[in-house]
Structure formats: structure tokens, C-alpha cells
KOLVO-778413 format. One line per 5 residues: their letters; for each residue x, y, z of N, C-alpha, C, CB. Coordinates in steps of 0.1 Angstrom, whole numbers, plus 5000, padded with zeros to 4 digits. Each point is the difference from the previous one (the first is absolute). Glycine has a CB too. Example, Ala and Ser with C-alpha at 12.3 -4.5 7.8 and 13.67 -1.06 7.14 Angstrom:
KOLVO-778413
as = 5132/4943/5078/4991/5012/5000/5009/5012/5000/4981/4988/5012 ~ 5015/5023/4981/5009/5011/5000/4992/5011/5008/5012/4994/4978;
END
This chain:
KOLVO-778413
mdsvs = 2833/0758/1533/5002/5003/5012/5009/5009/5002/4992/4982/5004 ~ 5006/5026/5007/5007/5009/5007/5008/4998/5007/4986/5008/4998 ~ 5030/4994/4999/5013/4994/5006/5004/5007/5012/5007/4995/4978 ~ 4986/5015/5026/5005/5012/5007/5003/4992/5012/4988/5022/4990 ~ 5021/4977/5018/5002/4993/5013/4994/5004/5009/5018/4995/4997;
esqrt = 4975/5000/5014/4995/5002/5012/5010/5006/5010/4985/4983/4994 ~ 5011/5025/5020/5011/5005/5008/5001/4988/5008/4997/5026/5000 ~ 5012/4974/5008/5006/4990/5006/5003/5005/5016/5009/4990/4975 ~ 4986/5001/5033/5000/5006/5017/5008/4988/5005/4973/5014/5004 ~ 5033/4991/5008/5006/4990/5011/4988/4994/5008/5022/5015/5003;
lypyv = 4972/4972/4993/4988/4998/5009/5003/4993/5018/4986/4994/4973 ~ 5027/5002/5025/5005/4998/5013/5016/4999/5000/4976/4989/5007 ~ 5031/5014/5006/5014/5000/5000/5006/4985/4991/4999/5017/5026 ~ 5015/4984/4975/5006/4987/4998/5012/4999/5014/4996/4999/4968 ~ 5016/5008/5031/5005/4999/5013/4998/5010/5005/5014/4988/4997;
tgssv = 4986/5011/5018/4995/5008/5009/5012/4998/5014/4972/4998/4987 ~ 5027/5014/5018/5008/5004/5010/4989/4999/5015/5017/5017/4980 ~ 4987/4977/5030/4991/5001/5014/5002/5016/5002/5005/4973/5012 ~ 4991/5025/5003/4997/5010/5010/5014/5009/5000/4983/4984/5016 ~ 5011/5031/4987/5014/5010/5005/4992/5006/5012/5016/5008/4975;
vaiky = 4996/4992/5034/4995/5007/5014/5008/5012/5003/4994/4978/5009 ~ 5001/5033/4993/5010/5015/5003/4994/5004/5011/5006/5009/4976 ~ 5001/4996/5034/4999/5009/5010/5009/5014/4998/4996/4979/5015 ~ 4998/5032/4995/5010/5009/5002/5012/4996/5014/4978/5020/4988 ~ 5027/4986/5013/5010/5000/5012/5006/5010/5005/5002/4983/4994;
kdgil = 5004/5018/5016/5005/5012/5006/5009/5011/4989/5001/4984/5023 ~ 5006/5009/4968/5008/5007/4989/4994/5004/4986/5016/4988/5012 ~ 4976/5000/4986/4997/4997/4984/4988/4990/5000/5026/5002/4991 ~ 4974/4994/4995/4993/4990/4998/5005/4984/4999/4989/5020/4991 ~ 5006/4973/5015/5006/4983/4998/4989/4995/4993/5014/4996/5023;
maadm = 4992/4994/4967/4992/4992/4991/5005/4983/4996/4995/5026/4990 ~ 4997/4968/5012/5003/4986/4997/4993/4990/4990/5005/5005/5021 ~ 5001/4990/4972/4991/4991/4991/5009/4984/4999/4989/5024/4982 ~ 5006/4963/5013/5011/4988/4999/4997/5001/4982/4999/4981/5028 ~ 5014/5010/4968/5001/5002/4988/4998/4988/4988/5014/5017/5012;
ggsyg = 4973/4980/4996/4990/4990/4988/4995/5005/4991/4992/4988/5014 ~ 5008/5003/4973/4992/5006/4990/4990/4985/4996/5021/5023/4989 ~ 4967/4976/5014/4992/4991/4996/4993/5000/4987/4999/5000/5022 ~ 5004/4990/4969/4992/4997/4985/4991/4988/5004/5019/5009/4981 ~ 4966/5003/5021/4990/4993/5003/4999/4995/5014/5001/4996/4977;
stlry = 4999/4989/5027/5001/4995/5013/5014/4996/5002/4977/4992/4999 ~ 5032/5008/4994/5014/4996/4996/5010/5008/5007/4992/4993/4978 ~ 5014/5007/5029/5011/5009/5007/5012/5003/4991/4993/4991/5022 ~ 5007/5012/4969/5009/4998/4986/5014/5008/5003/4977/4999/4983 ~ 5018/5014/5020/5016/5006/5004/5004/5003/5015/4999/5012/4978;
ksver = 5013/4992/5027/5000/5001/5014/5012/5013/5002/4992/4970/5006 ~ 5008/5035/4985/5010/5015/5001/4994/5008/4990/5024/4990/5006 ~ 4964/5014/4998/4997/5014/4994/5000/5011/5010/4986/4988/4984 ~ 5018/5022/5009/5002/5012/5011/4986/5008/4996/5032/5003/5001 ~ 4962/5001/5011/4987/5010/4999/5004/5011/5007/4982/4983/4999;
lkpig = 5027/5021/5005/5002/5011/5009/5008/5010/4990/5000/4986/5025 ~ 4998/5026/4971/5006/5009/4992/5001/5014/5004/4994/4986/4984 ~ 5019/5017/5017/5000/5015/5001/4995/5010/4991/5018/4992/5010 ~ 4975/5019/4991/4996/5009/4989/5004/5012/5003/4982/4989/4994 ~ 5028/5018/5000/5004/5016/5001/5010/4996/5013/4974/5018/4991;
khsll = 5025/4997/5013/5008/5002/5012/4992/4994/5010/5011/5021/4994 ~ 4975/4984/5011/4994/4999/5006/4992/4987/5004/5004/5020/4994 ~ 4994/4972/5000/4990/4991/5001/5003/4988/4997/4988/5016/4997 ~ 5004/4971/5011/5002/4985/4994/4987/4994/4999/5022/4997/5011 ~ 4982/4995/4978/4986/4992/4994/4998/4986/5005/5003/5013/4977;
gasge = 4986/4981/5026/4999/4985/5004/4988/4998/4991/5010/4998/5025 ~ 4990/4990/4969/4987/4996/4992/4999/4982/5003/5002/5023/4977 ~ 4983/4977/5019/4994/4985/5004/4995/5001/4985/4992/4998/5030 ~ 5006/4986/4966/4994/4999/4988/5005/4996/4989/4990/5013/5008 ~ 5009/4990/4980/5006/4996/4988/5014/5009/4997/4975/4991/4991;
isdfq = 5031/5003/5006/5016/5002/5001/5002/5011/4984/5007/4970/5015 ~ 4989/5020/4977/4999/5008/4984/4995/5014/5002/4993/4979/4986 ~ 4994/5024/5024/4994/5013/5002/5007/5008/5008/4982/4991/4997 ~ 5026/5005/5009/5012/5008/5011/5008/5003/4992/4999/4989/5020 ~ 5008/5005/4970/5011/5003/4993/4996/5013/4989/5008/4973/5004;
eimry = 4976/5026/4993/4995/5009/4995/4998/5015/5007/4991/4979/4990 ~ 5005/5017/5021/5003/5012/5012/5012/5007/5001/4987/4988/5011 ~ 5021/5004/4989/5013/5004/4998/5004/5009/4991/5002/4982/5005 ~ 4993/5013/4986/5007/5009/4985/4989/5013/5003/5008/4977/4977 ~ 4982/5026/5027/4995/5013/5000/5005/5006/5010/4982/4994/4990;
ldeli = 5024/4998/5022/5008/5008/5009/5010/5008/4997/4994/4984/5011 ~ 5015/5007/4983/5012/5004/4995/5000/5014/4988/5007/4973/5006 ~ 4982/5027/4985/4997/5008/4991/4997/5016/5009/4991/4977/4981 ~ 4998/5020/5028/4996/5007/5007/5014/5010/5011/4975/4981/4997 ~ 5035/5010/5009/5012/5005/5004/5007/5005/4994/4999/4988/5011;
lydnm = 5003/5009/4975/5010/5006/4993/4993/5015/4993/5012/4973/4996 ~ 4976/5026/5001/4991/5013/4996/5004/5010/5011/4978/4988/4988 ~ 5021/5008/5025/5000/5011/5013/5015/5005/5002/4979/4986/5013 ~ 5032/5003/4983/5013/5003/5002/5003/5011/4989/5006/4976/5010 ~ 4989/5022/4977/5001/5010/4989/4999/5017/5000/4992/4978/4990;
wddgn = 4999/5022/5023/4998/5015/5001/5009/5006/5006/4979/4998/5000 ~ 5033/4993/5011/5010/5004/5004/4997/5016/5009/5013/4984/4978 ~ 4975/5011/5031/4997/5015/5006/5001/4996/5013/4983/5012/4984 ~ 5027/4979/5021/5002/5001/5015/4990/4992/5006/5009/5022/4999 ~ 4979/4975/4998/4989/4993/5006/4999/4985/4993/4987/5023/5005;
slgpk = 5008/4968/5005/5001/4986/4995/4985/4995/5007/5030/4995/5000 ~ 4962/4996/4991/4988/4993/5004/5001/4997/5015/4996/4990/4976 ~ 4997/5013/5033/4998/4988/5014/4989/4993/4996/5008/5012/5021 ~ 4993/4979/4990/4990/4989/5002/4986/5000/4996/5014/4999/5017 ~ 4983/5013/4991/4988/5001/4998/4994/5003/4983/5003/5008/5026;
evhny = 5003/5001/4967/5003/5004/4987/4994/4986/4992/5023/5019/5005 ~ 4990/4970/4998/5001/4990/4993/4990/4987/5003/5024/5009/4998 ~ 4970/4992/5015/4989/4993/5002/4985/5007/4994/5015/4992/5020 ~ 4983/5019/4982/4991/5007/4987/5003/4992/4987/5002/5025/5009 ~ 5006/4979/4985/5006/4998/4988/4994/4983/4996/5023/5020/5006;
ltrvm = 4981/4972/5002/4997/4984/5000/4980/5000/5002/5031/4991/5014 ~ 4965/5014/4995/4986/5002/5001/4991/5005/4988/5007/5004/5021 ~ 4997/5004/4971/4998/5006/4989/5003/4989/4986/5007/5024/5015 ~ 5004/4967/4989/5003/4992/4986/4988/4987/5005/5032/5007/4993 ~ 4973/4990/5017/4991/4984/5005/4984/5005/4998/5018/4988/5024;
ynrrn = 4976/5025/4977/4986/5002/4996/4999/5001/4985/4995/5010/5022 ~ 5014/4997/4974/4995/5001/4985/4999/4986/4996/5012/5023/4993 ~ 4999/4971/5009/5001/4984/4991/4987/4993/5005/5028/4994/5000 ~ 4968/5008/5011/4987/4992/5002/4990/5006/4996/5007/4991/5018 ~ 4992/5022/4976/4987/5005/4993/5003/4998/4985/4994/5019/5018;
kfnpl = 5016/4974/4978/5002/4996/4985/4996/4984/5001/5022/5019/4991 ~ 4974/4975/5021/4998/4987/4999/5009/4990/4999/4986/5009/4992 ~ 5029/4997/5009/5015/4995/4997/5008/5001/5015/5000/5010/4971 ~ 4996/4986/5040/5008/5006/5012/5010/4990/5002/4982/5011/5013 ~ 5030/4999/4993/5011/4992/5001/4999/4996/5017/5015/5013/4979;
wnslv = 4989/4972/5020/4995/4989/5009/5009/4998/5013/4992/4989/4979 ~ 5009/5028/5025/5009/4998/5012/4994/5009/5013/5023/4997/4982 ~ 4981/5000/5032/4999/5009/5010/5014/5006/5003/4979/4988/5009 ~ 5020/5022/4993/5014/5009/4999/5001/5006/5018/4998/5010/4967 ~ 5012/4989/5039/5001/5008/5013/5013/5011/4993/4993/4977/5022;
lggvk = 5004/5037/4984/5009/5010/4995/5002/5006/5011/4995/5003/4977 ~ 5022/4998/5026/5002/5006/5017/5012/5009/4995/4993/4978/5021 ~ 5010/5034/4986/5012/5006/5001/5000/5014/5008/5006/4988/4978 ~ 5004/5018/5019/5002/5011/5015/5007/5011/4990/5006/4983/5027 ~ 4985/5031/4976/5007/5008/4993/4997/5014/5007/5000/4985/4978;
kgqky = 5014/5025/5027/4999/5008/5011/4993/4998/5012/5003/5011/4983 ~ 5002/4975/5020/4997/5000/5014/4987/4990/5003/5012/5025/5003 ~ 4982/4979/4983/4983/4992/5003/5000/4986/4994/4985/5022/4996 ~ 5010/4968/5012/4994/4988/4996/4990/4996/4992/5008/4999/5016 ~ 4994/4995/4977/4988/4996/4993/4996/4986/4993/5003/5023/4998;
lgtvn = 4987/4969/5005/4998/4990/4996/4984/4996/4995/5022/4997/5014 ~ 4979/4997/4975/4988/4998/4994/4998/4990/4990/4999/5020/5005 ~ 4991/4974/4993/4995/4989/4992/4990/5004/4987/5003/4987/5022 ~ 5000/5004/4971/4987/5001/4988/5000/4987/4994/5001/5024/4992 ~ 4986/4970/5004/4998/4985/4994/4996/5003/4988/4993/4988/5020;
migin = 5004/5003/4971/4999/4998/4985/4989/5007/4995/5009/4979/5002 ~ 4980/5026/5006/4989/5006/4996/5000/5019/5006/4988/4972/5000 ~ 5022/5029/5005/5003/5015/5003/4996/5003/5012/4998/5007/4979 ~ 4997/4983/5033/4997/5004/5011/5013/5000/5008/4976/4991/4997 ~ 5024/5023/5012/5017/5003/5004/4994/5008/5014/5018/5005/4973;
fednh = 4990/4994/5038/5000/5007/5011/5016/4999/5003/4973/4995/5008 ~ 5030/5014/5004/5011/5003/5004/5000/4993/5016/5003/5023/4982 ~ 5005/4972/5028/5001/4996/5013/5014/4997/5004/4978/4992/4997 ~ 5023/5006/5018/5012/4997/5007/5004/4988/4995/4996/5010/5019 ~ 4998/4981/4979/5005/4984/4995/4989/4998/4989/5009/4988/5025;
vatgl = 4995/5005/4966/4994/4995/4988/5004/4984/4995/4999/5027/4994 ~ 4993/4964/5000/5002/4989/4995/4992/4997/4989/5007/4995/5020 ~ 5000/4995/4970/4989/4997/4988/5000/4986/5003/5003/5017/4981 ~ 4985/4977/5009/4999/4985/4999/4995/4996/5013/5020/4995/4984 ~ 4985/4995/5021/4997/4992/5012/5001/5008/5013/5007/4979/4987;
gnhla = 5007/5028/5008/5005/5009/5014/4990/5006/5002/5022/5005/4998 ~ 4967/5000/4995/4991/5011/5004/4988/4993/5011/5003/5014/4974 ~ 5002/4973/5027/4987/4992/5009/5008/4996/5008/4981/4993/4987 ~ 5033/5003/5014/5006/4989/5011/5013/5010/5006/4995/4973/4984 ~ 5008/5037/5009/5014/5009/5009/4995/5011/5005/5019/4995/4984;
rpilr = 4971/5014/5009/4994/5014/5005/4992/4994/5016/4994/5015/4970 ~ 5002/4976/5031/4995/4998/5015/5015/4997/5011/4975/4988/4989 ~ 5032/5010/5002/5016/4998/5011/5003/5017/4999/5014/4969/4991 ~ 4987/5037/4999/5002/5012/5000/4993/5009/5010/5006/4994/4979 ~ 4982/5005/5019/4989/5008/5012/5004/4999/5014/4982/4995/4986;
dewne = 5021/4993/5018/5002/4997/5013/5014/5006/5003/4985/4978/4999 ~ 5027/5020/4990/5014/5004/5007/5007/5008/4994/5003/4982/5007 ~ 4990/5024/4983/5009/5013/4995/4999/5010/5009/4997/4996/4976 ~ 5012/5015/5025/5001/5013/5004/5010/5009/4992/4994/4990/5023 ~ 5002/5024/4978/5009/5009/4993/5014/5000/5004/4981/5012/4997;
nltfe = 5023/4986/5015/5012/5002/5004/5007/4983/4999/4993/5025/5017 ~ 5006/4969/4970/5007/4985/5000/5014/5004/4997/4981/4985/4991 ~ 5026/5010/5013/5016/5000/4996/5002/4990/4987/5008/5004/5027 ~ 5003/4999/4962/5005/4994/4991/4995/4984/5001/5018/5018/4999 ~ 4992/4979/5014/4999/4984/5005/4986/4994/5003/5021/5004/5012;
egvrl = 4970/5005/4997/4987/4994/5003/4995/4999/4985/4995/5009/5026 ~ 5005/5003/4968/4990/4999/4987/5003/4984/4991/5002/5030/4998 ~ 5011/4969/5000/5006/4987/4995/4992/4989/5005/5022/5008/5001 ~ 4977/4989/5013/4998/4990/5003/4983/5000/5001/5025/4996/5010 ~ 4970/5015/4990/4983/4997/4998/5000/4996/4986/4989/5019/5017;
lekcm = 5016/4987/4974/5000/4996/4984/5002/4984/4999/5009/5024/4991 ~ 5000/4973/5017/5005/4983/5000/4989/4994/5004/5024/5001/5006 ~ 4967/5004/5003/4990/4991/5006/4991/5002/4994/5005/4998/5019 ~ 4988/5011/4975/4990/5002/4990/5003/4989/4987/4997/5027/5007 ~ 5016/4974/4990/5004/4990/4988/4999/4987/5002/5015/5014/4992;
rvlly = 4990/4984/5022/4998/4981/5005/4984/4999/5001/5024/4994/5018 ~ 4969/5013/4988/4985/4995/4999/4994/4998/4984/4997/5014/5024 ~ 5010/4995/4968/4990/4999/4988/5013/4987/4991/4983/5033/4998 ~ 5027/4965/5006/5006/4987/4996/4990/4987/5004/5025/5011/5002 ~ 4971/4991/5007/4995/4991/5007/4986/4995/4996/5014/5009/5017;
rdrsa = 4979/5002/4976/4985/5001/4997/4999/5002/4984/4993/5011/5026 ~ 5016/4993/4968/5002/5004/4986/5004/4987/4993/5006/5026/5005 ~ 4990/4969/4987/5006/4990/4989/5007/5007/4990/4984/4985/5002 ~ 5014/5027/4994/5010/5006/4991/5011/5006/5005/4984/5004/4988 ~ 5017/4997/5025/5012/5008/5009/5012/4986/4997/4983/5018/5024;
vnkiq = 5031/4991/4979/5013/4993/5003/5007/5005/5009/5001/4995/4982 ~ 5004/4999/5022/5012/5000/5012/5011/5009/5000/4996/4979/5002 ~ 5004/5027/4981/5013/5009/4996/4996/5016/5002/5010/4981/4979 ~ 4991/5025/5027/4995/5013/5004/5009/5013/4998/4989/4986/5016 ~ 5006/5024/4978/5004/5012/4999/4998/5012/5008/4998/4991/4983;
iskit = 5010/5015/5023/4993/5014/5010/5010/5010/4993/4992/4989/5029 ~ 4999/5021/4970/5008/5014/4996/4997/5012/5011/4998/4995/4973 ~ 5009/5014/5025/4993/5014/5007/5005/5016/4991/5003/4985/5028 ~ 4989/5021/4975/5000/5014/4997/5003/5008/5012/4985/4995/4982 ~ 5022/5015/5018/5002/5009/5008/5003/5016/4994/5007/4979/5013;
eegat = 4996/5028/4991/5003/5016/4995/5014/4999/4993/4987/5015/5021 ~ 5020/4974/4982/5012/4998/4992/5001/4994/4989/5008/5002/5017 ~ 4980/4990/4981/4997/4991/4990/4995/4986/5003/5016/5013/4991 ~ 4983/4981/4996/4997/4983/5000/5009/4994/5002/4985/4998/4987 ~ 5013/4987/5021/5009/4991/5001/4994/4987/4998/5013/5015/5013;
vfppf = 4989/4977/4978/4994/4987/4998/5013/4991/5006/4982/5006/4977 ~ 5010/4988/5030/5008/4988/5007/5005/4987/4994/4986/5008/5016 ~ 5028/4985/4985/4996/4985/4993/4990/4993/5005/5021/4997/4997 ~ 4976/4992/4995/4987/4991/5005/5009/4992/5010/4984/4997/4976 ~ 5004/5002/5033/5005/4986/5005/4989/4989/5007/5022/5015/5006;
slkty = 4983/4973/4999/4991/4992/5002/4992/5001/5014/5014/4987/4984 ~ 4974/5013/5017/4991/5002/5011/5002/4991/5005/4986/5011/4994 ~ 5018/4988/5020/4999/4984/5012/4985/4998/5002/5021/5005/5017 ~ 4979/4984/4980/4987/4992/5006/4999/4995/5009/4998/4995/4985 ~ 4988/5000/5025/4999/4992/5010/4989/4994/4998/5012/5012/5014;
wefsa = 4991/4975/4988/4988/4992/4997/4995/4989/5012/5008/5005/4975 ~ 5000/4998/5033/4996/4990/5012/4988/5005/5011/5026/4991/4998 ~ 4966/5000/5008/4988/5008/5006/5004/5007/5011/4985/4984/4993 ~ 5029/5020/5011/5003/5011/5011/5003/5012/4996/5008/4986/5011 ~ 4995/5013/4977/5001/5013/4991/4986/5008/4998/5019/4988/4988;
fknpt = 4973/5006/5013/4985/5003/4998/4992/5006/5009/5002/4984/4988 ~ 5002/5008/5026/4998/5002/5015/5005/5014/5003/5003/4974/5007 ~ 5008/5031/4984/5010/5011/5009/5001/5008/4989/5016/4987/5018 ~ 4979/5023/4976/4998/5011/4989/5012/5007/4997/4978/5002/5006 ~ 5032/4997/5009/5015/5006/4998/5009/4994/4998/4995/5012/5011;
vgaeg = 5003/4974/4987/5013/4992/4995/5000/5002/4987/5001/4983/5016 ~ 5013/5016/4981/5005/5003/4984/5003/5013/5001/4987/4985/4985 ~ 5009/5027/5020/5003/5012/5000/5016/5004/4993/4982/5001/5021 ~ 5021/5003/4971/5012/5002/4995/5005/5017/5003/4994/4978/4982 ~ 5017/5020/5023/5007/5015/5004/5014/5001/4990/4991/5001/5029;
sw = 5010/4992/4964/5013/5005/4986/4999/5010/4998/5001/4986/4988 ~ 4990/5020/5009/5002/5018/4995/5006/5010/5010/4980/4997/4987;
END
């Protein structure tokens, strides 16, 4: 019998991260994600970082399979290194990186071996803010606020009601905290350990993780403003 091994494909993800939520604000881009990593239906890991700076101008957030996200980071590290080797005084902006990711995701989908991630890519270059998303089959778009996973169903309605282009940093953080709190209440894969990052013309900052305050009393659900944090 022929002993040639058959091609193997990932049929379902193993360790996954939940939603990423991102918005444009007055000075740049804000992004938030929790740090949970679910092994199937078991919340196995609670310190998984899913927000990463890319080059000088971009910030990446990922939902889905953690090992595939690590593979994407390897691709991006090679891309940024190759770009820096030109030493021509120019560097890839967020739009170029987003376009690259859409080609990677669509290419892998056409090979029937997709990377099981939904990605959010934001950044600022030459004063222009950019925010886009792409999923595992290459569907992509640009918007003023984006979300992946259940955030696309639960956080986007909040953002449509409350987002505006002149949000300050503090207002933007409070809005993201509100979205992440709703996701924590409704998404069994979410944890209350949150990471928030920003990127402006000066570069990216990933803030230390913190525990999101939760309010389970009935009065907290009657008054949606209860629990707004102003520590930023």
C-alpha cells in the first residue's frame, strides 16, 4: 500500500481567546481584550496577551486560536524586519499591514487550511487614524469602531449609541470598560482580567492588566451608569 501521508488540516481550534473591542478616539486608537484562554469549554489560561504592537504605527488584537495568532505574529515579525532592512526612511502603516493580513487570511482560506482568528488592526500614521478588521476567511472592512466574536453582537450596539469622534482618552477607556463588562456578564469564555492598549502618533502603549469591577446587585442592572470607573 502507498505509505504517503495525507495532508492534515486544523478542523477546530483548541485554545481560544474571546472578543476584542477597538475604537477611534480623539488622539488615536484604543483597543481592549480580556486575558482568558479557553481549552474547549474550560477556561484554562488567564494571562494570555492578545494585544501586540506591530512596527512603529500599528496595533494588533486577535480572537480565536492562540497558536494561530502566534503564527501570524511570526509572519508580521518577518514583514517588519524585511521592511526595516530597506532602510529607506519609510515604514509600513496600519493600512498596509491590514491589507497584508487580509491577503494572508484569504490565501490560507483558499488552501482549506485557515488561520482560526478574527483580527483587529488599528494605527496612526501621519495624523491619519485607521481601524479595520479581518476574519478567518478574509472578510474585511474599515470602521470607526470594530469588535470580534460576541463583541460584534453585544458591544457594537453600545458603540453605535455612545461613540463619537471627539472622545477623550478617559471617555474612550470608560466606554471600552462598559463593553467589556457586558461581555463578561454574557460570554462564558470571558474573564474579568482586562488589558487595554492605545496607539497615537507617538507610538503604542499596552497598559498593565487589571481586574474589571463587576456589579451583580439588581440595582446595578437598573442603573447602567453604576460602576463607571474614572481611574484613567
